N, C-alpha and C positions, 0 to 999 in steps of 0.2 A: 554393246561394245564399250568396254571400260577405256577411260582415258589414260593415256600414256603417263606414268609417274613422274617421267623425266621432264615432261612439257608444263608440269605444275610450278607456280611460283611461290617462293617462300619468302615470309616477312623476316627481314634480319634481326636478330635480337637487338637489345638497346645498344646503341653505338657506344663503344668504349670511353670516348671522350666525354660522354655526358655521365658515366658511372661516378658515383660519390659526390656529385655536385647538388648544390640545394635545388630544390625544384621551385623555381621563381616565377611568378605568375606575369604574363604580359598584361599591357593595358586591354588588349583585345579580351582576354580571358576575364578581366576584371569588368569590361563592359558587359559582356555576358552574364555575369554574377548579378550585375546591377539590373539587367533585364529580367533575370529569374526573380529577384526579389520584388520588383514593381508587378510582374504577372501573379506572384504568388499572394501579394497583398489584395490585388484585384479578385482573384479567385476566392480567397478566403472572406471578403468583406464588401466587394463590389464598389471601391474605391474608384472614382473617376481617373481613368488614366491620363486625361489631358492636364489635371492638376500636378502631374509630375514634369512636365515640359518645362525647362529652363532651369530646373534645380540642378544641384551637383551631388554625388555620392562619393564618398572615399571608400575605396575597396582595395583591400590589400597594398596599401601604400599608393595607389593609383587615383587621381581625381578625375571622376568621370561625370560627363556632362550628359544629362538627360534630354537628348535632343528629340525633335519631331520624329525623326527618322527612326530612332531606337523605339520610341513610343509606338509607332506605326507598325513596327514589327512586332512588338508585344501584342497590340491590338489583335492583329491577325491571328496569333496563337491563341488568346482567350476568346476570341470570336468562334474558333474551331472547337473550343472546349464547351462554350455555352451551347452551341449547335448540338453537341453530343449529350448533353444532361437530359435526364429523364427523371421523373417521380421515381422514388424507391432506389436511386442509385447511390453506392456508397463509393465516396470520393476521399482520396488522400493527395493532399498537395505538399511538393517537396518532402515526401515519404523517404526517409532514411533506410537503405538496405544494407548498410555497412555492417552490423552485427551479425547478420545471416551471411553475407559475402566473407567476412573474415575467418568463418569457420571453413571456407574453401582454400583460402589463401590468405596470409597476414597482411599483405599489399593490397587486398581488394576492398572496394568500399565504394559508396556512391549514393545517390538518391534519384527517386522518380520524380520528375516534374510535377506530373499529374497521373494518378493511378485511379482508374475508375472501374468498379466491381457493379455489374447489373445482374442482380439476383434472378430477375424473371428470365434471362436468357443464358444465364450461366456464363457471361462473356465477361473478359478482363480486357483493358484497353489502357495502354500506357501512352501517352501524349506527351511530346517532347518539344521544349523551345530551342530552336536553333537558329 
């Protein structure tokens, strides 16, 4: 049995009142960017996450406090990444996919927080910090 097409919801196009306006980052988005930076630093070099607590970061015009709760969230993410690591894995941290995505559409872009390739099982895993 196929679903009735009329019952499907559609995502509306970008609302007209936002078209042409600059894409301004919120403090929440800036906080996420700061968390991504701290996580990437840990995954690349093993920097102790607790050393970041109490510091501030200037991200896209926002002053972001690196609080214990933010670092705890980052810790949960990096613990998952550490648990997944195995010898022989190939890992990419904050890997940009923008050049490949731009071939699909000029407005596409982004990066993978952690992309892990495990040759032994031919498994690709993408782990995202949210």
